[in-house]
C-alpha positions as CSV (number, residue, x, y, z in Angstrom):
1,X,-15.2,-21.5,-156.8
2,X,-16.9,-23.4,-159.7
3,X,-17.5,-27.1,-159.1
4,X,-15.1,-28.2,-161.9
5,X,-12.5,-25.8,-160.5
6,X,-13.0,-27.4,-157.0
7,X,-12.8,-30.9,-158.5
8,X,-9.2,-30.2,-159.7
9,X,-8.1,-28.7,-156.4
10,X,-5.6,-31.0,-154.8
11,X,-4.6,-28.6,-151.9
12,X,-7.9,-28.6,-150.0
13,X,-7.8,-29.2,-146.2
14,X,-10.9,-31.3,-146.0
15,X,-14.2,-32.0,-147.7
16,X,-17.5,-33.0,-146.2
17,X,-18.9,-36.4,-147.3
18,X,-21.8,-34.4,-148.9
19,X,-19.3,-32.3,-150.9
20,X,-17.4,-35.4,-152.1
21,X,-20.7,-37.0,-153.2
22,X,-21.8,-33.8,-154.9
23,X,-18.5,-33.7,-156.9
24,X,-18.8,-37.4,-157.7
25,X,-22.4,-36.8,-159.0
26,X,-20.9,-34.0,-161.2
27,X,-18.4,-36.5,-162.6
28,X,-21.0,-39.2,-163.1
29,X,-23.3,-36.8,-165.0
30,X,-20.4,-35.6,-167.1
31,X,-19.4,-39.1,-167.9
32,X,-22.9,-40.2,-168.7
33,X,-23.2,-37.3,-171.2
34,X,-19.9,-38.3,-172.7
35,X,-20.9,-42.0,-173.3
36,X,-24.4,-40.9,-174.2
37,X,-25.9,-43.7,-172.0
38,X,-27.2,-44.0,-168.5
39,X,-24.5,-44.8,-166.0
40,X,-25.8,-47.0,-163.2
41,X,-23.7,-46.7,-160.1
42,X,-23.1,-49.5,-157.6
43,X,-22.3,-48.7,-154.0
44,X,-20.3,-45.5,-153.7
45,X,-17.1,-45.8,-151.6
46,X,-15.5,-42.7,-150.0
47,X,-12.0,-42.9,-148.7
48,X,-11.2,-39.6,-146.9
49,X,-9.3,-39.8,-143.6
50,X,-8.4,-36.5,-142.0
51,X,-4.7,-35.8,-142.6
52,X,-4.3,-38.6,-145.1
53,X,-2.1,-38.0,-148.1
54,X,-4.6,-39.7,-150.5
55,X,-8.4,-39.3,-150.7
56,X,-10.9,-40.6,-153.2
57,X,-14.4,-41.6,-154.0
58,X,-15.6,-44.2,-156.5
59,X,-18.1,-46.8,-157.5
60,X,-18.6,-49.8,-159.7
61,X,-20.6,-48.8,-162.8
62,X,-22.7,-50.6,-165.4
63,X,-23.6,-48.9,-168.7
64,X,-26.3,-50.7,-170.8
65,X,-25.5,-50.1,-174.5
66,X,-27.8,-52.4,-176.5
67,X,-30.4,-54.1,-174.4
68,X,-31.6,-56.5,-177.1
69,X,-28.3,-58.3,-177.0
70,X,-27.4,-57.3,-173.5
71,X,-24.3,-55.4,-174.5
72,X,-22.9,-53.4,-171.7
73,X,-19.8,-51.8,-170.3
74,X,-18.9,-52.7,-166.7
75,X,-16.2,-51.3,-164.5
76,X,-15.4,-48.4,-162.1
77,X,-15.6,-44.7,-162.0
78,X,-13.6,-42.7,-159.5
79,X,-11.9,-39.5,-158.3
80,X,-8.4,-39.9,-156.8
81,X,-6.6,-37.1,-155.0
82,X,-2.9,-37.2,-154.0
83,X,-2.9,-34.1,-151.7
84,X,-0.8,-31.2,-152.9
85,X,0.2,-33.2,-156.0
86,X,-2.5,-34.2,-158.5
87,X,-6.1,-35.2,-159.1
88,X,-7.2,-37.9,-161.5
89,X,-10.7,-38.8,-162.6
90,X,-11.1,-42.0,-164.6
91,X,-13.3,-44.8,-165.6
92,X,-12.0,-48.3,-166.3
93,X,-14.4,-50.4,-168.3
94,X,-14.8,-53.9,-169.7
95,X,-17.2,-54.9,-172.5
96,X,-19.7,-57.7,-171.9
97,X,-22.4,-59.3,-174.1
98,X,-24.9,-61.8,-172.8
99,X,-23.0,-62.0,-169.5
100,X,-19.7,-63.0,-171.3
101,X,-16.7,-60.7,-171.5
102,X,-15.8,-59.8,-175.1
103,X,-12.1,-60.1,-175.6
104,X,-12.1,-61.6,-179.1
105,X,-14.1,-60.0,-181.9
106,X,-16.8,-62.5,-182.8
107,X,-16.5,-62.2,-186.6
108,X,-12.8,-61.5,-187.2
109,X,-11.6,-63.6,-184.2
110,X,-8.9,-61.0,-183.6
111,X,-8.3,-59.6,-180.1
112,X,-10.2,-56.5,-179.2
113,X,-9.0,-54.1,-176.5
114,X,-9.1,-55.7,-173.1
115,X,-10.3,-52.6,-171.3
116,X,-10.9,-49.0,-171.8
117,X,-9.4,-46.3,-169.6
118,X,-11.3,-43.0,-169.9
119,X,-9.7,-40.0,-168.3
120,X,-11.2,-36.7,-167.5
121,X,-8.7,-34.1,-168.6
122,X,-8.6,-30.4,-167.8
123,X,-7.0,-27.4,-169.5
124,X,-5.8,-24.1,-167.9
125,X,-9.4,-22.8,-167.7
126,X,-10.5,-25.9,-165.8
127,X,-12.7,-26.9,-168.7
128,X,-12.9,-30.7,-169.0
129,X,-13.1,-33.3,-171.6
130,X,-13.0,-37.1,-171.5
131,X,-10.3,-39.0,-173.4
132,X,-10.5,-42.7,-174.3
133,X,-7.4,-44.9,-174.1
134,X,-7.8,-48.5,-175.3
135,X,-5.6,-50.8,-173.4
136,X,-4.4,-54.4,-173.5
137,X,-4.1,-56.3,-170.2
138,X,-0.4,-57.0,-170.2
139,X,-0.3,-57.7,-166.5
140,X,-3.2,-60.2,-166.6
141,X,-5.0,-58.2,-163.9
142,X,-8.4,-58.2,-165.8
143,X,-8.3,-61.9,-166.9
144,X,-10.4,-63.1,-163.9
145,X,-13.4,-61.2,-165.2
146,X,-14.7,-63.6,-167.9
147,X,-18.4,-63.2,-166.9
148,X,-20.6,-60.6,-165.3
149,X,-20.9,-63.0,-162.4
150,X,-17.1,-62.9,-161.9
151,X,-17.2,-59.1,-161.8
152,X,-20.2,-58.9,-159.5
153,X,-18.7,-61.5,-157.1
154,X,-15.5,-59.4,-156.7
155,X,-17.1,-55.9,-156.5
156,X,-20.1,-57.0,-154.5
């Protein structure tokens, strides 16, 4: 079974921690290629209890974009499996510049997208492609992250 085929398998009985980490590394490398920047992982968290209906693996990420102005994307990358139902692979990202969250465009003063949800999609041949969705934070969930310090305090 190819690695990407295995990634989309939601009917597996169990996976070793090594296999989870191998699949997560595959996702990280694919995502890094998509954004064309190095993706720096925080601590990787594996949630896979025997017999559980849900399993997953994820980590906080930082993606330096322009080092001269400290422009970076910060957020999370993860694989989520609802057994026998579905697999989702996604990155949720916020944009920061000089440790401050960018929510207002500096020159136009108009709101920019609050966060980016980037999903890994598959077709029938188990080929994959990343799709970007720009989202506004209608629930207010992301409002607490005004600085990189705020983010790092919450995610450790």
